[in-house]
BAMAR-659119 format. One record per atom (N, C-alpha, C): atom name; y negated, z negated, x. Coordinates in steps of 0.1 Angstrom, whole numbers, plus 5000, padded with zeros to 4 digits. Each point is the difference from the previous one (the first is absolute). Example, Ala and Ser with C-alpha at 12.3 -4.5 7.8 and 13.67 -1.06 7.14 Angstrom:
BEGIN
 atomo    Y    Z    X
     N 5057 4922 5132
    CA 4988 5000 4991
     C 4988 5000 5009
     N 4989 5007 4996
    CA 4989 5000 5009
     C 4989 4992 4992
//
This chain:
BEGIN
 atomo    Y    Z    X
     N 5053 6540 2084
    CA 5004 5002 4986
     C 5015 4995 5000
     N 5002 4989 4989
    CA 5014 4998 5000
     C 5008 5006 4989
     N 5012 4998 5002
    CA 5008 5010 4992
     C 5004 4992 4986
     N 4998 5009 4989
    CA 5005 4995 4987
     C 5011 5006 4994
     N 5011 4994 4995
    CA 5012 5007 4997
     C 4999 5005 4986
     N 5008 5009 4995
    CA 5002 5004 4989
     C 4988 5009 4993
     N 4997 4998 4987
    CA 4989 5008 4994
     C 4987 4995 5007
     N 5000 4989 5005
    CA 4986 4995 5005
     C 4996 5006 5012
     N 5009 5007 5006
    CA 4995 5008 5012
     C 4992 5013 4995
     N 5002 5004 4987
    CA 4991 5011 4995
     C 4985 4995 5000
     N 4999 4988 5002
    CA 4984 4996 5000
     C 4993 5007 5011
     N 5007 5000 5012
    CA 4993 5007 5011
     C 4997 5015 4995
     N 5006 5008 4991
    CA 4997 5011 4995
     C 4989 5002 4992
     N 4994 4990 4994
    CA 4989 5002 4990
     C 4990 5008 5004
     N 4993 5008 4991
    CA 4989 5009 5003
     C 5004 5009 5011
     N 5012 5003 5002
    CA 5004 5011 5009
     C 5005 5013 4994
     N 4999 5010 5005
    CA 5006 5012 4994
     C 5014 5002 5002
     N 5009 5000 4990
    CA 5014 4999 4999
     C 5007 5013 4996
     N 5012 5003 5002
    CA 5008 5010 4996
     C 5012 4993 4995
     N 5003 5003 4988
    CA 5009 4992 4992
     C 5011 5010 4994
     N 5012 4999 5005
    CA 5012 5009 4994
     C 5006 4992 4990
     N 5001 5007 4987
    CA 5006 4994 4988
     C 5016 5005 5000
     N 5008 4990 4992
    CA 5014 5003 4997
     C 5000 5015 4993
     N 4992 5004 4993
    CA 5001 5011 4993
     C 4995 5013 5010
     N 4998 4999 5012
    CA 4998 5009 5010
     C 4984 5003 4999
     N 4992 4994 4993
    CA 4984 5004 5000
     C 4994 4994 5012
     N 4991 5004 5006
    CA 4991 4994 5012
     C 4987 4998 4994
     N 4996 4988 5004
    CA 4985 4996 4994
     C 4994 4995 5013
     N 4988 5004 5001
    CA 4990 4996 5010
     C 4988 4994 4994
     N 4996 4986 5003
    CA 4990 4993 4996
     C 4997 4988 5008
     N 4990 4994 4998
    CA 4993 4988 5004
     C 5007 4989 4993
     N 5007 4989 5006
    CA 5006 4989 4994
     C 4990 4988 4999
     N 5000 4999 4985
    CA 4990 4989 4997
     C 5005 4987 4997
     N 5012 5000 4995
    CA 5006 4988 4993
     C 5015 5001 5003
     N 5006 4988 5003
    CA 5015 4997 4997
     C 5003 4987 4995
     N 5014 4999 4994
    CA 5002 4987 4997
     C 5014 4997 5006
     N 5008 4987 4995
    CA 5010 4996 5007
     C 5012 5010 4997
     N 4999 5009 4990
    CA 5011 5010 4999
     C 4997 5014 5006
     N 4993 5000 5010
    CA 4994 5011 5008
     C 4996 5012 4990
     N 4995 4996 4987
    CA 4993 5010 4991
     C 4987 5003 5008
     N 4997 5013 5001
    CA 4987 5005 5007
     C 4989 5005 4991
     N 4988 4997 5002
    CA 4989 5009 4995
     C 4993 5009 5009
     N 4999 5012 4998
    CA 4997 5008 5009
     C 4987 5006 4993
     N 4988 5003 5009
    CA 4987 5007 4994
     C 4998 5012 5009
     N 4993 5008 4993
    CA 4997 5014 5004
     C 5014 5008 5003
     N 5008 4997 4992
    CA 5016 5005 5002
     C 5000 5015 4999
     N 5009 5008 5008
    CA 5002 5012 4997
     C 5017 5002 5000
     N 5005 5008 4993
    CA 5013 5004 5002
     C 5003 5012 5009
     N 5006 5001 5010
    CA 5001 5009 5008
     C 5014 5006 4999
     N 4999 5014 4999
    CA 5013 5007 4996
     C 5000 5010 5012
     N 5015 5001 5007
    CA 5002 5007 5012
     C 5010 5011 4996
     N 4997 5013 5002
    CA 5010 5011 4999
     C 4997 5007 5014
     N 5013 4999 5008
    CA 4998 5009 5012
     C 4990 4994 5009
     N 4991 5010 5004
    CA 4987 4996 5012
     C 4987 4999 4989
     N 5002 4999 4987
    CA 4989 4999 4991
     C 4999 4987 4993
     N 4989 4994 4997
    CA 4999 4989 4992
     C 4988 5003 4990
     N 5002 4990 4990
    CA 4989 4999 4990
     C 4998 4985 4996
     N 4987 4996 4997
    CA 4998 4988 4996
     C 4994 4999 4986
     N 5005 4993 4989
    CA 4996 4997 4989
     C 4993 4985 4999
     N 4988 5002 4996
    CA 4995 4985 4998
     C 5005 4992 4991
     N 5002 4987 5002
    CA 5006 4990 4991
     C 4990 4988 4996
     N 4990 4999 5009
    CA 4992 4988 4997
     C 5006 4987 5003
     N 4999 4991 4993
    CA 5006 4987 5002
     C 5016 4998 4994
     N 5008 4997 5010
    CA 5014 5002 4997
     C 5007 4986 5002
     N 5007 4997 4990
    CA 5009 4987 5002
     C 5014 5003 5001
     N 5005 4995 5011
    CA 5015 5004 5003
     C 5009 4987 5000
     N 5010 5000 4992
    CA 5009 4988 4999
     C 5008 5001 5014
     N 4999 4988 5005
    CA 5008 4998 5014
     C 5014 5004 5001
     N 5007 5001 4989
    CA 5014 5005 5002
     C 5001 5016 5002
     N 4990 5006 4997
    CA 5000 5014 5001
     C 4996 5005 5014
     N 4995 4991 5007
    CA 4996 5005 5015
     C 5013 5000 5010
     N 5000 5013 5006
    CA 5010 5001 5008
     C 4993 4997 5014
     N 4990 5007 5002
    CA 4992 4999 5015
     C 4986 5000 4998
     N 4994 4990 5009
    CA 4988 4999 4998
     C 4993 4998 5016
     N 4989 5008 5003
    CA 4996 4998 5012
     C 4984 5006 5001
     N 4993 4996 5010
    CA 4988 5000 5002
     C 4996 5016 5006
     N 4990 5004 4995
    CA 4997 5014 5005
     C 4990 5000 5011
     N 5003 5005 5012
    CA 4989 5000 5011
     C 4990 5010 4997
     N 4987 4995 4996
    CA 4989 5010 4996
     C 4999 5010 5011
     N 5000 4997 5013
    CA 4997 5009 5011
     C 5009 5011 5000
     N 5013 4997 4996
    CA 5010 5012 5003
     C 5002 5010 4986
     N 4993 4993 4989
    CA 5003 5006 4988
     C 4993 5014 4997
     N 4992 5003 5007
    CA 4991 5011 5000
     C 5008 5012 5010
     N 5006 4996 5009
    CA 5007 5009 5008
     C 5013 5006 4996
     N 5003 5000 4987
    CA 5012 5005 4997
     C 5002 5016 5000
     N 5012 5005 5001
    CA 5003 5014 5001
     C 5004 5005 4986
     N 4999 4993 4990
    CA 5003 5002 4987
     C 4988 5009 4992
     N 5003 5010 4993
    CA 4989 5006 4991
     C 4998 4993 4987
     N 4987 4996 4996
    CA 4997 4994 4989
     C 4997 5012 4989
     N 5007 4998 4988
    CA 4999 5012 4990
     C 4996 4992 4988
     N 4993 5007 4988
    CA 4996 4995 4989
     C 5013 4992 4994
     N 4996 4993 4988
    CA 5010 4993 4990
     C 5008 5009 4996
     N 4996 5010 4994
    CA 5008 5011 4992
     C 5009 5007 5009
     N 4994 5004 5012
    CA 5010 5007 5009
     C 5012 4990 5003
     N 4999 4988 5005
    CA 5009 4992 5004
     C 5010 4995 4987
     N 4994 5000 4990
    CA 5009 4995 4988
     C 5009 5013 4996
     N 4996 5011 5003
    CA 5007 5014 4997
     C 5010 5001 5011
     N 4998 4996 5013
    CA 5009 5001 5011
     C 5011 4990 4997
     N 4996 4988 4998
    CA 5009 4989 4996
     C 5009 5004 4989
     N 4995 5007 4988
    CA 5010 5005 4991
     C 5010 5008 5003
     N 4995 5011 5009
    CA 5010 5010 5004
     C 5010 4993 5010
     N 4995 4992 5009
    CA 5010 4993 5008
     C 5009 4991 4992
     N 4998 4994 4991
    CA 5010 4992 4991
     C 5009 5010 4993
     N 4993 5010 4995
    CA 5010 5011 4994
     C 5011 5006 5010
     N 4996 5002 5011
    CA 5009 5004 5013
     C 5010 4990 5000
     N 4997 4989 5003
    CA 5009 4987 5001
     C 5010 4998 4989
     N 4995 5001 4988
    CA 5010 5000 4988
     C 5011 5011 5002
     N 4995 5013 5002
    CA 5008 5011 4999
     C 5011 4998 5013
     N 4996 4995 5011
    CA 5010 4998 5011
     C 5009 4987 4995
     N 4997 4990 4992
    CA 5008 4991 4997
     C 5008 5006 4989
     N 4999 5009 4990
    CA 5008 5008 4992
     C 5010 5007 5008
     N 4996 5007 5010
    CA 5010 5009 5008
     C 5008 4990 5007
     N 4998 4988 5004
    CA 5009 4992 5007
     C 5009 4995 4991
     N 4995 4995 4989
    CA 5009 4994 4989
     C 5010 5012 4996
     N 4996 5012 4998
    CA 5008 5010 4995
     C 5014 5002 5012
     N 4993 5001 5013
    CA 5010 5002 5011
     C 5010 4987 5000
     N 4996 4989 5001
    CA 5008 4988 4999
     C 5010 5000 4988
     N 4994 5005 4988
    CA 5010 5000 4988
     C 5013 5010 5003
     N 4996 5013 5006
    CA 5009 5009 5003
     C 5010 4995 5009
     N 4996 4991 5008
    CA 5010 4994 5010
     C 5007 4988 4996
     N 4999 4997 4985
    CA 5007 4990 4994
     C 4992 4987 5002
     N 4989 4999 5004
    CA 4993 4986 5004
     C 4988 4997 4988
     N 4999 4987 4997
    CA 4990 4997 4989
     C 4990 4996 5006
     N 4987 5006 4995
    CA 4986 4996 5007
     C 4991 4999 4988
     N 4995 4989 5001
    CA 4989 4993 4990
     C 4988 5006 5004
     N 4993 5007 4994
    CA 4985 5004 5004
     C 4991 4990 4994
     N 4993 4992 5009
    CA 4992 4987 4994
     C 4987 5006 4998
     N 4995 5000 4987
    CA 4987 5004 4998
     C 4990 4988 4995
     N 5005 4987 5005
    CA 4992 4989 4995
     C 4988 5000 5007
     N 4999 5002 5014
    CA 4987 4999 5006
     C 4995 5015 5005
     N 4988 5001 5001
    CA 4995 5014 5007
     C 5006 5000 5015
     N 5003 5014 5002
    CA 5004 5001 5013
     C 4985 4999 5009
     N 5000 4995 5012
    CA 4988 5000 5008
     C 5001 5005 5013
//
């Protein structure tokens, strides 16, 4: 197998099950069906996996098109090791509720941090542009 540089190297990953971490913190798992010169991806049988602590939930997303500039990390999933995880799978409703609670706790911690810094005379800008992951 010869090595292809840049986006062309993704050709070796076609029809394989991949995990894709996006810039907004979401994790997608699906089969790579197509790519282009900009590293835009088409994933088939895609799920969005949400992790909270030792639990996770999968939301079915079907066919998913991902703009290449939004990909932070991409890797092939080892199908043999996928089943041997120590994480507990829970329902979509449970994981979404756990994620909501976790985000509220993080926001409260950020508010306390901002208040403590303000009391010490330091300016602190709470960035709410992106969701915490």
